C-alpha positions in Angstrom: 97.6 93.5 97.0 96.6 91.9 94.4 93.7 89.3 94.7 95.1 85.4 94.8 94.2 84.2 92.1 91.6 87.0 90.1 92.8 88.2 86.8 91.4 91.4 86.0 89.8 92.1 82.5 92.0 95.0 81.6 95.6 94.4 80.8 98.2 97.4 81.7 100.7 97.1 79.0 104.0 97.7 79.9 106.7 98.9 77.3 109.5 96.4 77.1 113.1 96.7 75.6 113.9 92.9 73.9 117.5 92.0 75.3 120.2 92.1 73.0 123.2 90.2 73.4 122.1 89.1 77.3 124.1 86.3 77.5 127.5 87.9 76.3 126.6 90.9 78.6 126.2 88.6 81.5 129.3 86.7 80.6 131.3 89.9 80.7 129.8 91.1 83.7 131.1 87.8 85.6 134.4 87.9 84.0 135.3 91.5 85.2 133.5 90.9 88.5 136.2 87.8 88.6 139.4 89.8 87.5 138.6 92.7 89.5 141.4 93.7 91.9 140.4 96.7 93.7 142.8 99.4 94.3 143.3 102.7 96.3 146.0 104.8 98.6 145.5 105.1 102.2 146.7 104.8 105.2 145.9 101.5 106.0 147.1 99.6 102.9 149.9 97.2 102.8 153.0 99.0 103.5 156.1 96.9 101.1 158.7 97.5 98.7 158.0 93.6 97.5 157.9 93.3 93.6 154.8 93.2 91.8 152.8 89.7 91.9 150.5 88.9 88.6 146.6 87.7 89.4 144.3 86.8 86.9 146.5 88.5 84.5 146.5 91.6 85.9 149.5 93.3 87.4 149.3 94.8 91.3 151.8 96.0 93.4 151.2 94.6 97.0 151.5 97.9 98.4 148.8 99.1 96.2 146.6 96.2 97.1 143.4 97.6 99.6 143.0 95.3 103.1 141.3 92.1 102.5 138.4 92.7 104.3 137.5 95.7 101.9 138.5 94.0 98.7 135.7 91.1 100.2 133.3 93.8 101.4 133.6 95.4 97.7 132.9 92.2 95.8 129.8 91.4 98.5 128.5 95.0 97.2 129.2 94.6 93.9 127.3 90.6 94.4 124.0 92.4 95.6 123.7 95.4 93.9 125.4 94.4 90.2 124.5 90.9 89.9 121.0 91.0 92.0 122.1 87.6 94.3 120.0 86.2 96.6 121.6 85.5 99.9 123.1 81.9 99.0 125.0 83.4 96.4 126.0 86.4 98.4 127.6 83.8 101.0 129.1 82.0 98.1 130.4 85.2 96.8 131.9 86.4 100.1 133.5 82.9 100.8 135.2 83.0 97.1 136.2 86.4 97.6 138.1 85.3 101.4 139.8 82.3 99.7 141.5 84.6 97.0 143.1 87.0 99.7 144.6 84.2 101.5 146.4 83.4 98.1 147.7 87.2 98.1 151.5 86.9 98.8 152.6 89.3 102.0 156.4 89.6 102.5 157.6 88.3 106.2 156.6 90.3 108.6 153.6 92.7 106.9 150.1 93.4 108.5 147.6 90.5 108.1 144.1 91.8 107.6 141.7 89.5 108.5 138.5 88.8 107.1 135.3 88.2 109.5 132.9 86.7 106.3 129.9 86.9 108.7 130.1 90.6 109.0 130.6 91.2 106.0 127.4 89.3 105.0 125.8 90.6 107.6 126.5 94.4 106.6 125.6 93.3 103.1 122.3 92.0 104.1 121.6 95.2 106.1 122.9 97.6 103.4 121.1 95.8 100.3 118.3 93.8 101.1 115.0 94.2 102.4 113.2 91.5 103.8 109.3 91.1 102.9 106.3 89.3 103.1 103.8 87.8 101.0 100.6 85.6 101.4 100.2 82.9 98.9 97.7 79.7 98.5 100.7 77.9 97.3 104.5 78.3 96.8 104.3 78.9 93.0 102.2 81.9 93.8 104.8 84.8 93.1 104.8 84.7 89.5 103.3 88.6 87.4 100.5 87.8 85.1 102.2 89.6 82.1 106.0 89.4 81.1 106.3 86.0 83.4 109.4 85.1 81.4 111.6 88.4 82.4 114.1 88.3 85.7 114.6 91.0 87.3 117.8 91.9 86.1 116.4 91.9 82.7 114.4 94.7 83.5 117.3 96.7 85.3 119.2 95.9 82.3 116.8 97.3 80.1 116.2 100.6 81.5 120.2 100.9 81.9 120.7 100.2 78.1 118.1 102.7 77.3 119.3 105.3 79.5 122.9 104.9 78.7 122.6 105.6 74.9 121.7 109.9 74.8 119.9 109.4 71.3 117.2 107.1 73.1 116.1 109.8 75.9 112.6 110.1 74.8 112.5 106.6 74.6 113.8 105.7 77.7 111.5 108.1 79.3 108.3 106.9 78.1 109.4 103.2 79.1 110.1 104.5 82.6 107.0 106.4 82.6 104.7 103.5 81.6 106.7 101.4 83.9 105.6 103.7 86.8 102.1 104.0 85.7 102.2 100.3 86.0 103.2 100.0 89.3 100.6 102.6 90.8 97.9 100.9 88.6 99.0 97.8 90.3 98.8 99.1 94.0 95.7 100.6 93.1 94.2 96.9 91.7 94.8 96.4 88.4 97.1 93.6 89.0 97.5 92.3 85.3 100.9 93.3 85.3 104.5 92.7 85.2 104.8 93.4 89.3 104.1 90.9 92.2 103.0 92.7 95.5 104.9 91.9 99.1 104.5 93.8 102.2 107.1 95.0 104.7 105.2 94.1 107.6 102.6 91.3 107.1 100.9 91.8 110.3 99.2 95.4 109.0 97.6 93.8 106.1 95.6 91.8 108.0 94.1 95.0 109.6 94.3 97.4 106.4 91.4 99.6 105.0 91.9 97.9 102.0 89.1 95.1 101.8 91.3 93.1 99.5 94.4 93.2 101.4 92.5 92.0 104.7 90.8 89.2 102.8 94.2 88.0 101.5 95.6 88.0 104.6 92.5 86.3 106.3 92.4 83.6 103.2 95.8 82.5 102.2 97.3 79.6 103.3 100.5 80.2 103.9 102.8 83.4 104.3 106.2 84.1 103.0 108.9 85.5 103.3 111.4 87.1 100.5 115.4 89.1 101.0 115.1 91.4 98.0 118.2 93.4 96.7 116.8 96.7 97.1 117.7 97.5 93.2 114.7 95.3 92.7 112.2 96.8 95.3 109.4 99.6 94.0 108.1 101.7 96.9 106.0 104.2 96.3 108.8 106.8 96.9 110.5 105.4 94.3 107.8 105.1 91.6 107.2 108.9 92.4 111.1 109.4 91.7 110.7 107.6 88.6 107.5 108.9 87.4 108.8 112.6 88.2 112.0 112.5 86.1 110.7 110.2 83.4 107.5 113.2 83.0 109.7 115.9 83.0 112.0 114.7 80.3 109.3 113.5 78.3 108.0 117.2 78.5 111.1 118.4 76.9 110.4 116.3 73.8 106.6 116.8 73.8 105.7 120.1 75.4 101.7 119.8 74.9 101.8 116.3 76.2 99.0 116.2 79.1 99.4 113.7 82.0 96.5 112.8 83.5 98.3 113.1 87.0 98.4 117.2 87.5 101.6 115.8 89.6 103.8 112.7 89.9 103.7 113.3 93.7 100.0 113.6 93.8 99.3 110.6 91.6 101.7 108.4 93.2 100.1 109.3 96.7 97.0 107.9 95.6 98.9 104.4 96.4 97.4 102.7 99.3 100.2 102.3 101.5 98.7 101.3 105.2 99.6 97.5 104.3 102.9 98.3 103.8 103.1 97.2 100.4 105.9 97.4 98.2 106.2 95.9 94.6 108.6 93.6 93.0 109.1 93.5 88.7 109.9 90.1 87.1 109.5 87.0 87.2 112.0 85.1 89.8 111.2 86.3 92.9 110.9 82.8 93.9 114.7 82.6 93.8 114.5 85.2 96.3 112.4 83.1 99.3 114.1 82.5 102.7 111.6 81.1 104.7 107.7 79.9 104.6 105.1 79.4 107.3 101.6 78.2 107.4 99.5 81.6 107.5 99.1 82.8 111.0 96.6 85.1 110.2 94.4 82.9 108.7 90.3 83.0 109.8 88.5 81.3 107.2 88.7 76.8 107.6 
């Protein structure tokens, strides 16, 4: 994990593609999320021959609707995986989706599928989020040291834009290769990067063989907890996967490329993992803070 306030002299320059029409794209996404009415044909759907109903401009046959609980669960999953919602926004999305199902017209005698919003919230949190910890001297000490105006979703969308255009395959691979390289460099101590370090298990940082990590755990004033969408969390395995995929693509375009590492897996395996370190890419980690306390492992006065 990175030292609290020690900026190293070497800068890990990370490629970034400027967002194009970011606000327009976000507006379109939110509109589609609002207007989407998932449909499917399974035995547990409402069986009725009632006339079609119109909801938000979309005509849907009542018998084609999925059960209300499935609709709400789907919206929760979209909110977590596509919108990167924090827990407060996730809870709000579930509530709005549940309210929407109450407006669906149902013929007399039809089966009413009840919605357990607490169960849906707990399942979405368990499947789509990770609870992580960070030692900090102040609440504001959760920002990256470069690209500190770009959110986690900005980075995800940038990668998605590149991947979606086949003509940019080489650039996309170079972009991902540099991101993965910077992630490993961060874990190895060069924390002048767009990443922020966290730990899955705070107690293991205190007994880590990494002297720097132990110093952070023993000297930080506070211990903060963050509940982060999994799509934003960079584990050693994810770093290795990105590096491996990107290296293979770059090698097709540049057969003579000489990567410093003989193997992405070998390269990523150099990262210190004893303190269960993972990374967050973006400037908005504080959006996902769910708790904070005085550092229980602090030894210095």
